[in-house]
Backbone as XML, in Angstrom:
<?xml version="1.0"?>
<chain id="A" units="angstrom">
  <residue number="1" name="MET">
    <atom name="N" x="200.568" y="35.451" z="207.845"/>
    <atom name="CA" x="201.826" y="35.016" z="207.367"/>
    <atom name="C" x="202.919" y="35.600" z="208.262"/>
  </residue>
  <residue number="2" name="PRO">
    <atom name="N" x="203.768" y="34.765" z="208.842"/>
    <atom name="CA" x="204.794" y="35.279" z="209.750"/>
    <atom name="C" x="205.723" y="36.233" z="209.025"/>
  </residue>
  <residue number="3" name="GLY">
    <atom name="N" x="206.133" y="37.284" z="209.728"/>
    <atom name="CA" x="207.042" y="38.228" z="209.133"/>
    <atom name="C" x="206.412" y="39.148" z="208.117"/>
  </residue>
  <residue number="4" name="GLU">
    <atom name="N" x="205.096" y="39.122" z="208.025"/>
    <atom name="CA" x="204.408" y="39.967" z="207.063"/>
    <atom name="C" x="204.637" y="41.439" z="207.392"/>
  </residue>
  <residue number="5" name="ILE">
    <atom name="N" x="204.950" y="42.220" z="206.372"/>
    <atom name="CA" x="205.194" y="43.636" z="206.542"/>
    <atom name="C" x="204.062" y="44.368" z="205.836"/>
  </residue>
  <residue number="6" name="GLN">
    <atom name="N" x="203.493" y="45.319" z="206.530"/>
    <atom name="CA" x="202.493" y="46.148" z="205.875"/>
    <atom name="C" x="203.016" y="47.583" z="205.736"/>
  </residue>
  <residue number="7" name="GLU">
    <atom name="N" x="202.908" y="48.101" z="204.537"/>
    <atom name="CA" x="203.336" y="49.451" z="204.246"/>
    <atom name="C" x="202.248" y="50.167" z="203.467"/>
  </residue>
  <residue number="8" name="ASN">
    <atom name="N" x="202.123" y="51.420" z="203.713"/>
    <atom name="CA" x="201.227" y="52.237" z="202.911"/>
    <atom name="C" x="202.037" y="52.869" z="201.812"/>
  </residue>
  <residue number="9" name="LYS">
    <atom name="N" x="201.563" y="52.713" z="200.585"/>
    <atom name="CA" x="202.225" y="53.252" z="199.410"/>
    <atom name="C" x="201.218" y="54.015" z="198.569"/>
  </residue>
  <residue number="10" name="LYS">
    <atom name="N" x="201.677" y="55.029" z="197.884"/>
    <atom name="CA" x="200.792" y="55.749" z="196.949"/>
    <atom name="C" x="201.123" y="55.322" z="195.520"/>
  </residue>
  <residue number="11" name="ILE">
    <atom name="N" x="200.146" y="54.847" z="194.827"/>
    <atom name="CA" x="200.314" y="54.330" z="193.463"/>
    <atom name="C" x="200.493" y="55.493" z="192.503"/>
  </residue>
  <residue number="12" name="LYS">
    <atom name="N" x="201.509" y="55.381" z="191.658"/>
    <atom name="CA" x="201.808" y="56.384" z="190.647"/>
    <atom name="C" x="201.115" y="56.024" z="189.322"/>
  </residue>
  <residue number="13" name="SER">
    <atom name="N" x="201.201" y="54.740" z="188.926"/>
    <atom name="CA" x="200.558" y="54.321" z="187.671"/>
    <atom name="C" x="200.335" y="52.820" z="187.709"/>
  </residue>
  <residue number="14" name="VAL">
    <atom name="N" x="199.380" y="52.381" z="186.869"/>
    <atom name="CA" x="199.058" y="50.981" z="186.682"/>
    <atom name="C" x="198.882" y="50.708" z="185.210"/>
  </residue>
  <residue number="15" name="ARG">
    <atom name="N" x="199.506" y="49.659" z="184.733"/>
    <atom name="CA" x="199.260" y="49.254" z="183.329"/>
    <atom name="C" x="199.253" y="47.748" z="183.255"/>
  </residue>
  <residue number="16" name="GLN">
    <atom name="N" x="198.493" y="47.221" z="182.330"/>
    <atom name="CA" x="198.414" y="45.793" z="182.167"/>
    <atom name="C" x="199.387" y="45.335" z="181.099"/>
  </residue>
  <residue number="17" name="GLN">
    <atom name="N" x="200.082" y="44.255" z="181.380"/>
    <atom name="CA" x="200.969" y="43.617" z="180.404"/>
    <atom name="C" x="200.632" y="42.147" z="180.399"/>
  </residue>
  <residue number="18" name="ASN">
    <atom name="N" x="199.984" y="41.699" z="179.334"/>
    <atom name="CA" x="199.448" y="40.344" z="179.196"/>
    <atom name="C" x="198.482" y="40.084" z="180.383"/>
  </residue>
  <residue number="19" name="LYS">
    <atom name="N" x="198.759" y="39.062" z="181.170"/>
    <atom name="CA" x="197.825" y="38.794" z="182.272"/>
    <atom name="C" x="198.288" y="39.392" z="183.602"/>
  </residue>
  <residue number="20" name="PHE">
    <atom name="N" x="199.324" y="40.206" z="183.564"/>
    <atom name="CA" x="199.878" y="40.813" z="184.770"/>
    <atom name="C" x="199.638" y="42.309" z="184.752"/>
  </residue>
  <residue number="21" name="TYR">
    <atom name="N" x="199.726" y="42.913" z="185.933"/>
    <atom name="CA" x="199.646" y="44.341" z="186.073"/>
    <atom name="C" x="201.025" y="44.880" z="186.539"/>
  </residue>
  <residue number="22" name="ILE">
    <atom name="N" x="201.458" y="45.938" z="185.917"/>
    <atom name="CA" x="202.678" y="46.624" z="186.346"/>
    <atom name="C" x="202.263" y="47.835" z="187.112"/>
  </residue>
  <residue number="23" name="ILE">
    <atom name="N" x="202.644" y="47.916" z="188.376"/>
    <atom name="CA" x="202.253" y="48.988" z="189.263"/>
    <atom name="C" x="203.529" y="49.753" z="189.675"/>
  </residue>
  <residue number="24" name="SER">
    <atom name="N" x="203.477" y="51.075" z="189.519"/>
    <atom name="CA" x="204.616" y="51.846" z="190.031"/>
    <atom name="C" x="204.119" y="52.723" z="191.161"/>
  </residue>
  <residue number="25" name="PHE">
    <atom name="N" x="205.040" y="52.931" z="192.128"/>
    <atom name="CA" x="204.707" y="53.707" z="193.325"/>
    <atom name="C" x="205.649" y="54.927" z="193.343"/>
  </residue>
  <residue number="26" name="TYR">
    <atom name="N" x="205.158" y="55.983" z="193.957"/>
    <atom name="CA" x="205.942" y="57.201" z="194.005"/>
    <atom name="C" x="207.268" y="57.072" z="194.730"/>
  </residue>
  <residue number="27" name="ASP">
    <atom name="N" x="207.283" y="56.274" z="195.840"/>
    <atom name="CA" x="208.509" y="56.208" z="196.604"/>
    <atom name="C" x="209.404" y="55.044" z="196.306"/>
  </residue>
  <residue number="28" name="ILE">
    <atom name="N" x="209.123" y="54.300" z="195.215"/>
    <atom name="CA" x="209.996" y="53.196" z="194.818"/>
    <atom name="C" x="210.622" y="53.569" z="193.481"/>
  </residue>
  <residue number="29" name="VAL">
    <atom name="N" x="211.912" y="53.832" z="193.521"/>
    <atom name="CA" x="212.577" y="54.351" z="192.312"/>
    <atom name="C" x="213.685" y="53.425" z="191.775"/>
  </residue>
  <residue number="30" name="SER">
    <atom name="N" x="213.997" y="52.385" z="192.504"/>
    <atom name="CA" x="215.032" y="51.499" z="192.002"/>
    <atom name="C" x="214.457" y="50.088" z="191.703"/>
  </residue>
  <residue number="31" name="CYS">
    <atom name="N" x="215.057" y="49.428" z="190.740"/>
    <atom name="CA" x="214.656" y="48.072" z="190.390"/>
    <atom name="C" x="214.863" y="47.095" z="191.571"/>
  </residue>
  <residue number="32" name="GLU">
    <atom name="N" x="215.890" y="47.321" z="192.335"/>
    <atom name="CA" x="216.210" y="46.481" z="193.490"/>
    <atom name="C" x="215.077" y="46.534" z="194.537"/>
  </residue>
  <residue number="33" name="THR">
    <atom name="N" x="214.674" y="47.740" z="194.817"/>
    <atom name="CA" x="213.610" y="47.921" z="195.838"/>
    <atom name="C" x="212.310" y="47.327" z="195.321"/>
  </residue>
  <residue number="34" name="ALA">
    <atom name="N" x="212.018" y="47.555" z="194.031"/>
    <atom name="CA" x="210.776" y="47.008" z="193.455"/>
    <atom name="C" x="210.810" y="45.506" z="193.457"/>
  </residue>
  <residue number="35" name="ALA">
    <atom name="N" x="211.960" y="44.878" z="193.167"/>
    <atom name="CA" x="212.084" y="43.428" z="193.078"/>
    <atom name="C" x="211.715" y="42.770" z="194.442"/>
  </residue>
  <residue number="36" name="LYS">
    <atom name="N" x="211.973" y="43.462" z="195.521"/>
    <atom name="CA" x="211.642" y="42.930" z="196.873"/>
    <atom name="C" x="210.146" y="42.787" z="197.054"/>
  </residue>
  <residue number="37" name="LEU">
    <atom name="N" x="209.372" y="43.520" z="196.300"/>
    <atom name="CA" x="207.907" y="43.508" z="196.426"/>
    <atom name="C" x="207.250" y="42.562" z="195.433"/>
  </residue>
  <residue number="38" name="ARG">
    <atom name="N" x="208.019" y="41.985" z="194.508"/>
    <atom name="CA" x="207.453" y="41.082" z="193.498"/>
    <atom name="C" x="206.714" y="39.943" z="194.177"/>
  </residue>
  <residue number="39" name="GLY">
    <atom name="N" x="205.460" y="39.728" z="193.798"/>
    <atom name="CA" x="204.632" y="38.655" z="194.363"/>
    <atom name="C" x="203.924" y="39.065" z="195.640"/>
  </residue>
  <residue number="40" name="ALA">
    <atom name="N" x="204.133" y="40.275" z="196.102"/>
    <atom name="CA" x="203.496" y="40.728" z="197.336"/>
    <atom name="C" x="201.991" y="40.877" z="197.109"/>
  </residue>
  <residue number="41" name="THR">
    <atom name="N" x="201.213" y="40.803" z="198.173"/>
    <atom name="CA" x="199.779" y="41.023" z="198.134"/>
    <atom name="C" x="199.504" y="42.517" z="198.255"/>
  </residue>
  <residue number="42" name="LEU">
    <atom name="N" x="198.701" y="43.007" z="197.358"/>
    <atom name="CA" x="198.363" y="44.429" z="197.367"/>
    <atom name="C" x="196.906" y="44.558" z="197.853"/>
  </residue>
  <residue number="43" name="LYS">
    <atom name="N" x="196.703" y="45.348" z="198.904"/>
    <atom name="CA" x="195.362" y="45.581" z="199.394"/>
    <atom name="C" x="195.056" y="47.057" z="199.190"/>
  </residue>
  <residue number="44" name="ILE">
    <atom name="N" x="193.856" y="47.291" z="198.622"/>
    <atom name="CA" x="193.441" y="48.637" z="198.309"/>
    <atom name="C" x="192.127" y="48.938" z="199.041"/>
  </residue>
  <residue number="45" name="LYS">
    <atom name="N" x="192.046" y="50.080" z="199.682"/>
    <atom name="CA" x="190.807" y="50.492" z="200.356"/>
    <atom name="C" x="189.734" y="50.681" z="199.323"/>
  </residue>
  <residue number="46" name="ARG">
    <atom name="N" x="188.508" y="50.293" z="199.647"/>
    <atom name="CA" x="187.382" y="50.449" z="198.723"/>
    <atom name="C" x="187.285" y="51.884" z="198.210"/>
  </residue>
  <residue number="47" name="SER">
    <atom name="N" x="187.566" y="52.845" z="199.089"/>
    <atom name="CA" x="187.485" y="54.259" z="198.678"/>
    <atom name="C" x="188.500" y="54.601" z="197.591"/>
  </residue>
  <residue number="48" name="GLY">
    <atom name="N" x="189.543" y="53.809" z="197.449"/>
    <atom name="CA" x="190.562" y="54.031" z="196.459"/>
    <atom name="C" x="190.286" y="53.320" z="195.150"/>
  </residue>
  <residue number="49" name="MET">
    <atom name="N" x="189.223" y="52.537" z="195.125"/>
    <atom name="CA" x="188.879" y="51.767" z="193.915"/>
    <atom name="C" x="188.049" y="52.591" z="192.951"/>
  </residue>
  <residue number="50" name="PRO">
    <atom name="N" x="188.200" y="52.322" z="191.678"/>
    <atom name="CA" x="187.426" y="53.058" z="190.685"/>
    <atom name="C" x="185.940" y="52.627" z="190.721"/>
  </residue>
  <residue number="51" name="GLU">
    <atom name="N" x="185.101" y="53.502" z="190.279"/>
    <atom name="CA" x="183.682" y="53.152" z="190.165"/>
    <atom name="C" x="183.561" y="52.205" z="188.981"/>
  </residue>
  <residue number="52" name="LEU">
    <atom name="N" x="182.730" y="51.177" z="189.137"/>
    <atom name="CA" x="182.528" y="50.204" z="188.094"/>
    <atom name="C" x="181.231" y="50.513" z="187.315"/>
  </residue>
  <residue number="53" name="GLU">
    <atom name="N" x="181.214" y="50.085" z="186.088"/>
    <atom name="CA" x="180.008" y="50.252" z="185.235"/>
    <atom name="C" x="178.920" y="49.368" z="185.819"/>
  </residue>
  <residue number="54" name="ASP">
    <atom name="N" x="177.654" y="49.666" z="185.504"/>
    <atom name="CA" x="176.565" y="48.835" z="185.928"/>
    <atom name="C" x="176.750" y="47.410" z="185.390"/>
  </residue>
  <residue number="55" name="GLY">
    <atom name="N" x="176.527" y="46.409" z="186.230"/>
    <atom name="CA" x="176.647" y="45.032" z="185.831"/>
    <atom name="C" x="178.065" y="44.495" z="185.884"/>
  </residue>
  <residue number="56" name="VAL">
    <atom name="N" x="179.003" y="45.312" z="186.366"/>
    <atom name="CA" x="180.389" y="44.853" z="186.558"/>
    <atom name="C" x="180.685" y="44.829" z="188.065"/>
  </residue>
  <residue number="57" name="PHE">
    <atom name="N" x="181.334" y="43.767" z="188.522"/>
    <atom name="CA" x="181.529" y="43.576" z="189.960"/>
    <atom name="C" x="182.977" y="43.164" z="190.221"/>
  </residue>
  <residue number="58" name="PHE">
    <atom name="N" x="183.470" y="43.480" z="191.419"/>
    <atom name="CA" x="184.709" y="42.950" z="191.876"/>
    <atom name="C" x="184.492" y="41.530" z="192.302"/>
  </residue>
  <residue number="59" name="HIS">
    <atom name="N" x="185.520" y="40.687" z="192.161"/>
    <atom name="CA" x="185.388" y="39.280" z="192.588"/>
    <atom name="C" x="184.969" y="39.146" z="194.033"/>
  </residue>
  <residue number="60" name="GLU">
    <atom name="N" x="185.487" y="40.016" z="194.909"/>
    <atom name="CA" x="185.147" y="39.958" z="196.327"/>
    <atom name="C" x="183.654" y="40.200" z="196.557"/>
  </residue>
  <residue number="61" name="GLN">
    <atom name="N" x="182.987" y="40.850" z="195.631"/>
    <atom name="CA" x="181.543" y="41.060" z="195.763"/>
    <atom name="C" x="180.759" y="39.830" z="195.395"/>
  </residue>
  <residue number="62" name="ILE">
    <atom name="N" x="181.322" y="38.983" z="194.533"/>
    <atom name="CA" x="180.659" y="37.791" z="194.042"/>
    <atom name="C" x="180.867" y="36.608" z="194.967"/>
  </residue>
  <residue number="63" name="ILE">
    <atom name="N" x="182.087" y="36.448" z="195.467"/>
    <atom name="CA" x="182.393" y="35.301" z="196.344"/>
    <atom name="C" x="181.550" y="35.428" z="197.611"/>
  </residue>
  <residue number="64" name="GLY">
    <atom name="N" x="180.861" y="34.323" z="197.910"/>
    <atom name="CA" x="179.994" y="34.285" z="199.099"/>
    <atom name="C" x="178.531" y="34.450" z="198.763"/>
  </residue>
  <residue number="65" name="LEU">
    <atom name="N" x="178.210" y="34.831" z="197.516"/>
    <atom name="CA" x="176.781" y="34.997" z="197.179"/>
    <atom name="C" x="176.126" y="33.635" z="196.998"/>
  </residue>
  <residue number="66" name="ARG">
    <atom name="N" x="174.857" y="33.542" z="197.359"/>
    <atom name="CA" x="174.051" y="32.328" z="197.145"/>
    <atom name="C" x="173.661" y="32.291" z="195.653"/>
  </residue>
  <residue number="67" name="VAL">
    <atom name="N" x="173.662" y="31.102" z="195.071"/>
    <atom name="CA" x="173.241" y="30.930" z="193.692"/>
    <atom name="C" x="171.912" y="30.199" z="193.696"/>
  </residue>
  <residue number="68" name="ILE">
    <atom name="N" x="170.950" y="30.814" z="193.046"/>
    <atom name="CA" x="169.572" y="30.278" z="193.048"/>
    <atom name="C" x="169.072" y="30.247" z="191.610"/>
  </residue>
  <residue number="69" name="THR">
    <atom name="N" x="168.335" y="29.200" z="191.226"/>
    <atom name="CA" x="167.816" y="29.120" z="189.885"/>
    <atom name="C" x="166.600" y="30.044" z="189.723"/>
  </residue>
  <residue number="70" name="THR">
    <atom name="N" x="166.204" y="30.317" z="188.512"/>
    <atom name="CA" x="165.009" y="31.130" z="188.241"/>
    <atom name="C" x="163.753" y="30.485" z="188.852"/>
  </residue>
  <residue number="71" name="GLY">
    <atom name="N" x="163.831" y="29.157" z="189.073"/>
    <atom name="CA" x="162.725" y="28.447" z="189.675"/>
    <atom name="C" x="162.753" y="28.470" z="191.201"/>
  </residue>
  <residue number="72" name="GLY">
    <atom name="N" x="163.795" y="29.087" z="191.773"/>
    <atom name="CA" x="163.874" y="29.198" z="193.230"/>
    <atom name="C" x="164.683" y="28.137" z="193.952"/>
  </residue>
  <residue number="73" name="ASP">
    <atom name="N" x="165.293" y="27.187" z="193.192"/>
    <atom name="CA" x="166.096" y="26.145" z="193.846"/>
    <atom name="C" x="167.473" y="26.702" z="194.187"/>
  </residue>
  <residue number="74" name="ILE">
    <atom name="N" x="167.935" y="26.343" z="195.385"/>
    <atom name="CA" x="169.263" y="26.798" z="195.803"/>
    <atom name="C" x="170.314" y="25.837" z="195.232"/>
  </residue>
  <residue number="75" name="VAL">
    <atom name="N" x="171.273" y="26.428" z="194.513"/>
    <atom name="CA" x="172.346" y="25.665" z="193.900"/>
    <atom name="C" x="173.514" y="25.561" z="194.853"/>
  </residue>
  <residue number="76" name="GLY">
    <atom name="N" x="173.832" y="26.633" z="195.547"/>
    <atom name="CA" x="174.953" y="26.643" z="196.489"/>
    <atom name="C" x="175.483" y="28.069" z="196.635"/>
  </residue>
  <residue number="77" name="THR">
    <atom name="N" x="176.774" y="28.129" z="197.029"/>
    <atom name="CA" x="177.421" y="29.420" z="197.303"/>
    <atom name="C" x="178.670" y="29.547" z="196.442"/>
  </residue>
  <residue number="78" name="VAL">
    <atom name="N" x="178.890" y="30.743" z="195.920"/>
    <atom name="CA" x="180.114" y="30.968" z="195.114"/>
    <atom name="C" x="181.299" y="30.957" z="196.092"/>
  </residue>
  <residue number="79" name="GLU">
    <atom name="N" x="182.188" y="29.989" z="195.880"/>
    <atom name="CA" x="183.360" y="29.814" z="196.749"/>
    <atom name="C" x="184.633" y="30.410" z="196.131"/>
  </residue>
  <residue number="80" name="GLU">
    <atom name="N" x="184.675" y="30.445" z="194.792"/>
    <atom name="CA" x="185.859" y="30.859" z="194.104"/>
    <atom name="C" x="185.507" y="31.284" z="192.701"/>
  </residue>
  <residue number="81" name="ILE">
    <atom name="N" x="186.335" y="32.026" z="192.072"/>
    <atom name="CA" x="186.152" y="32.453" z="190.688"/>
    <atom name="C" x="187.440" y="32.220" z="189.922"/>
  </residue>
  <residue number="82" name="PHE">
    <atom name="N" x="187.341" y="31.619" z="188.740"/>
    <atom name="CA" x="188.525" y="31.591" z="187.927"/>
    <atom name="C" x="188.228" y="32.180" z="186.571"/>
  </residue>
  <residue number="83" name="GLU">
    <atom name="N" x="189.244" y="32.808" z="186.023"/>
    <atom name="CA" x="189.087" y="33.514" z="184.792"/>
    <atom name="C" x="189.535" y="32.689" z="183.606"/>
  </residue>
  <residue number="84" name="THR">
    <atom name="N" x="188.728" y="32.740" z="182.531"/>
    <atom name="CA" x="189.134" y="32.093" z="181.280"/>
    <atom name="C" x="189.239" y="33.226" z="180.240"/>
  </residue>
  <residue number="85" name="ARG">
    <atom name="N" x="189.683" y="32.901" z="179.095"/>
    <atom name="CA" x="189.793" y="33.922" z="178.035"/>
    <atom name="C" x="188.431" y="34.460" z="177.679"/>
  </residue>
  <residue number="86" name="ALA">
    <atom name="N" x="187.424" y="33.577" z="177.716"/>
    <atom name="CA" x="186.107" y="33.972" z="177.272"/>
    <atom name="C" x="185.292" y="34.689" z="178.368"/>
  </residue>
  <residue number="87" name="ASN">
    <atom name="N" x="185.319" y="34.122" z="179.595"/>
    <atom name="CA" x="184.522" y="34.669" z="180.684"/>
    <atom name="C" x="184.985" y="34.092" z="181.978"/>
  </residue>
  <residue number="88" name="ASP">
    <atom name="N" x="184.494" y="34.691" z="183.096"/>
    <atom name="CA" x="184.783" y="34.123" z="184.431"/>
    <atom name="C" x="183.903" y="32.897" z="184.592"/>
  </residue>
  <residue number="89" name="VAL">
    <atom name="N" x="184.342" y="32.006" z="185.480"/>
    <atom name="CA" x="183.566" y="30.833" z="185.854"/>
    <atom name="C" x="183.478" y="30.837" z="187.389"/>
  </residue>
  <residue number="90" name="TYR">
    <atom name="N" x="182.235" y="30.764" z="187.869"/>
    <atom name="CA" x="182.019" y="30.734" z="189.315"/>
    <atom name="C" x="182.031" y="29.284" z="189.778"/>
  </residue>
  <residue number="91" name="ILE">
    <atom name="N" x="182.846" y="28.979" z="190.790"/>
    <atom name="CA" x="182.833" y="27.658" z="191.423"/>
    <atom name="C" x="181.852" y="27.728" z="192.560"/>
  </residue>
  <residue number="92" name="VAL">
    <atom name="N" x="180.763" y="27.019" z="192.424"/>
    <atom name="CA" x="179.665" y="27.018" z="193.365"/>
    <atom name="C" x="179.610" y="25.697" z="194.088"/>
  </residue>
  <residue number="93" name="LYS">
    <atom name="N" x="179.568" y="25.774" z="195.441"/>
    <atom name="CA" x="179.553" y="24.550" z="196.209"/>
    <atom name="C" x="178.328" y="24.484" z="197.117"/>
  </residue>
  <residue number="94" name="LYS">
    <atom name="N" x="177.839" y="23.241" z="197.249"/>
    <atom name="CA" x="176.747" y="22.984" z="198.194"/>
    <atom name="C" x="177.023" y="21.571" z="198.744"/>
  </residue>
  <residue number="95" name="GLY">
    <atom name="N" x="177.414" y="21.503" z="199.986"/>
    <atom name="CA" x="177.797" y="20.186" z="200.569"/>
    <atom name="C" x="178.997" y="19.637" z="199.851"/>
  </residue>
  <residue number="96" name="ASP">
    <atom name="N" x="178.877" y="18.394" z="199.372"/>
    <atom name="CA" x="179.970" y="17.772" z="198.645"/>
    <atom name="C" x="179.852" y="17.948" z="197.125"/>
  </residue>
  <residue number="97" name="ARG">
    <atom name="N" x="178.925" y="18.761" z="196.707"/>
    <atom name="CA" x="178.721" y="19.030" z="195.294"/>
    <atom name="C" x="179.377" y="20.321" z="194.884"/>
  </residue>
  <residue number="98" name="GLU">
    <atom name="N" x="179.901" y="20.289" z="193.637"/>
    <atom name="CA" x="180.557" y="21.486" z="193.102"/>
    <atom name="C" x="180.051" y="21.682" z="191.714"/>
  </residue>
  <residue number="99" name="TYR">
    <atom name="N" x="179.722" y="22.908" z="191.363"/>
    <atom name="CA" x="179.208" y="23.287" z="190.031"/>
    <atom name="C" x="180.043" y="24.362" z="189.455"/>
  </residue>
  <residue number="100" name="LEU">
    <atom name="N" x="180.267" y="24.302" z="188.143"/>
    <atom name="CA" x="181.005" y="25.354" z="187.438"/>
    <atom name="C" x="180.013" y="26.157" z="186.633"/>
  </residue>
  <residue number="101" name="ILE">
    <atom name="N" x="179.796" y="27.379" z="187.039"/>
    <atom name="CA" x="178.790" y="28.261" z="186.428"/>
    <atom name="C" x="179.463" y="29.361" z="185.642"/>
  </residue>
  <residue number="102" name="PRO">
    <atom name="N" x="179.293" y="29.319" z="184.305"/>
    <atom name="CA" x="179.935" y="30.368" z="183.473"/>
    <atom name="C" x="179.220" y="31.706" z="183.692"/>
  </residue>
  <residue number="103" name="ALA">
    <atom name="N" x="179.987" y="32.748" z="183.832"/>
    <atom name="CA" x="179.454" y="34.092" z="184.019"/>
    <atom name="C" x="179.133" y="34.725" z="182.681"/>
  </residue>
  <residue number="104" name="VAL">
    <atom name="N" x="178.064" y="34.211" z="182.060"/>
    <atom name="CA" x="177.622" y="34.692" z="180.748"/>
    <atom name="C" x="176.145" y="35.036" z="180.855"/>
  </residue>
  <residue number="105" name="LYS">
    <atom name="N" x="175.695" y="35.986" z="180.018"/>
    <atom name="CA" x="174.335" y="36.469" z="180.122"/>
    <atom name="C" x="173.262" y="35.414" z="179.882"/>
  </residue>
  <residue number="106" name="GLU">
    <atom name="N" x="173.596" y="34.350" z="179.143"/>
    <atom name="CA" x="172.622" y="33.272" z="178.938"/>
    <atom name="C" x="172.336" y="32.503" z="180.234"/>
  </residue>
  <residue number="107" name="VAL">
    <atom name="N" x="173.272" y="32.532" z="181.165"/>
    <atom name="CA" x="173.160" y="31.810" z="182.428"/>
    <atom name="C" x="172.853" y="32.724" z="183.604"/>
  </residue>
  <residue number="108" name="ILE">
    <atom name="N" x="173.632" y="33.777" z="183.719"/>
    <atom name="CA" x="173.485" y="34.709" z="184.868"/>
    <atom name="C" x="172.349" y="35.705" z="184.530"/>
  </residue>
  <residue number="109" name="LYS">
    <atom name="N" x="171.267" y="35.604" z="185.224"/>
    <atom name="CA" x="170.109" y="36.477" z="184.952"/>
    <atom name="C" x="170.138" y="37.708" z="185.808"/>
  </residue>
  <residue number="110" name="LYS">
    <atom name="N" x="170.677" y="37.583" z="187.050"/>
    <atom name="CA" x="170.752" y="38.739" z="187.913"/>
    <atom name="C" x="171.782" y="38.518" z="189.000"/>
  </residue>
  <residue number="111" name="ILE">
    <atom name="N" x="172.593" y="39.525" z="189.211"/>
    <atom name="CA" x="173.487" y="39.547" z="190.364"/>
    <atom name="C" x="172.918" y="40.581" z="191.310"/>
  </residue>
  <residue number="112" name="ASP">
    <atom name="N" x="172.456" y="40.121" z="192.425"/>
    <atom name="CA" x="171.672" y="40.920" z="193.369"/>
    <atom name="C" x="172.493" y="41.060" z="194.661"/>
  </residue>
  <residue number="113" name="ILE">
    <atom name="N" x="173.413" y="42.024" z="194.659"/>
    <atom name="CA" x="174.313" y="42.213" z="195.816"/>
    <atom name="C" x="173.547" y="42.532" z="197.067"/>
  </residue>
  <residue number="114" name="PRO">
    <atom name="N" x="172.569" y="43.435" z="197.062"/>
    <atom name="CA" x="171.847" y="43.768" z="198.303"/>
    <atom name="C" x="171.185" y="42.542" z="198.979"/>
  </residue>
  <residue number="115" name="ASN">
    <atom name="N" x="170.728" y="41.586" z="198.155"/>
    <atom name="CA" x="170.073" y="40.397" z="198.661"/>
    <atom name="C" x="170.970" y="39.197" z="198.696"/>
  </residue>
  <residue number="116" name="ASN">
    <atom name="N" x="172.263" y="39.414" z="198.513"/>
    <atom name="CA" x="173.259" y="38.320" z="198.631"/>
    <atom name="C" x="172.999" y="37.112" z="197.747"/>
  </residue>
  <residue number="117" name="ARG">
    <atom name="N" x="172.660" y="37.370" z="196.483"/>
    <atom name="CA" x="172.322" y="36.230" z="195.627"/>
    <atom name="C" x="172.590" y="36.486" z="194.149"/>
  </residue>
  <residue number="118" name="ILE">
    <atom name="N" x="172.711" y="35.381" z="193.427"/>
    <atom name="CA" x="172.843" y="35.377" z="191.975"/>
    <atom name="C" x="171.718" y="34.471" z="191.483"/>
  </residue>
  <residue number="119" name="ILE">
    <atom name="N" x="170.967" y="34.956" z="190.523"/>
    <atom name="CA" x="169.900" y="34.139" z="189.926"/>
    <atom name="C" x="170.376" y="33.641" z="188.576"/>
  </residue>
  <residue number="120" name="ILE">
    <atom name="N" x="170.267" y="32.290" z="188.394"/>
    <atom name="CA" x="170.770" y="31.702" z="187.160"/>
    <atom name="C" x="169.629" y="30.981" z="186.407"/>
  </residue>
  <residue number="121" name="GLU">
    <atom name="N" x="169.828" y="30.884" z="185.091"/>
    <atom name="CA" x="168.904" y="30.129" z="184.223"/>
    <atom name="C" x="169.630" y="28.818" z="183.942"/>
  </residue>
  <residue number="122" name="ILE">
    <atom name="N" x="168.931" y="27.701" z="184.152"/>
    <atom name="CA" x="169.514" y="26.404" z="183.932"/>
    <atom name="C" x="169.565" y="26.112" z="182.418"/>
  </residue>
  <residue number="123" name="ILE">
    <atom name="N" x="170.712" y="25.748" z="181.940"/>
    <atom name="CA" x="170.879" y="25.283" z="180.553"/>
    <atom name="C" x="171.352" y="23.824" z="180.601"/>
  </residue>
  <residue number="124" name="ASP">
    <atom name="N" x="171.207" y="23.096" z="179.510"/>
    <atom name="CA" x="171.597" y="21.686" z="179.486"/>
    <atom name="C" x="173.024" y="21.487" z="179.976"/>
  </residue>
  <residue number="125" name="GLY">
    <atom name="N" x="173.180" y="20.555" z="180.916"/>
    <atom name="CA" x="174.494" y="20.169" z="181.421"/>
    <atom name="C" x="175.059" y="21.113" z="182.470"/>
  </residue>
  <residue number="126" name="LEU">
    <atom name="N" x="174.416" y="22.217" z="182.752"/>
    <atom name="CA" x="174.954" y="23.204" z="183.662"/>
    <atom name="C" x="175.191" y="22.671" z="185.065"/>
  </residue>
  <residue number="127" name="LEU">
    <atom name="N" x="174.206" y="21.915" z="185.566"/>
    <atom name="CA" x="174.332" y="21.416" z="186.942"/>
    <atom name="C" x="174.750" y="19.973" z="187.022"/>
  </residue>
  <residue number="128" name="ASP">
    <atom name="N" x="175.479" y="19.481" z="185.971"/>
    <atom name="CA" x="176.110" y="18.188" z="186.105"/>
    <atom name="C" x="177.116" y="18.306" z="187.217"/>
  </residue>
  <residue number="129" name="VAL">
    <atom name="N" x="177.201" y="17.326" z="188.075"/>
    <atom name="CA" x="178.041" y="17.400" z="189.273"/>
    <atom name="C" x="179.502" y="17.125" z="188.941"/>
  </residue>
  <residue number="130" name="ASN">
    <atom name="N" x="180.375" y="17.991" z="189.488"/>
    <atom name="CA" x="181.817" y="17.759" z="189.420"/>
    <atom name="C" x="182.261" y="17.412" z="190.811"/>
  </residue>
  <residue number="131" name="SER">
    <atom name="N" x="183.108" y="16.426" z="190.959"/>
    <atom name="CA" x="183.587" y="16.063" z="192.302"/>
    <atom name="C" x="184.622" y="17.056" z="192.725"/>
  </residue>
  <residue number="132" name="GLY">
    <atom name="N" x="184.492" y="17.612" z="193.963"/>
    <atom name="CA" x="185.378" y="18.692" z="194.425"/>
    <atom name="C" x="186.516" y="18.170" z="195.251"/>
  </residue>
</chain>
């Protein structure tokens, strides 16, 4: 992005308000200065991220994984994730086909980061094709 400015900031606190996060930084003390950063992209080094519980993943760990059925058929690759109130949904693409895979335990049998794959159980209607 032209004119992009990168700055290192130290986070003072983070709190969630509805679907947004309110982040305060040690060196930003005025509303005017903070307003200039509204909508900015925040990048955090992996070393600065909290440890996750077993079975919990960052979206960046899921995007790009191959999706395979318990029978060994390749469904496609996770291209995107969108969040719903109930659960995340993985948008999986293979060629011109797109599948919406709910991230629920009835469908997702294993997320295998070391082997770059997600193993899913097919349920009725799961692999009905959506045009992308």
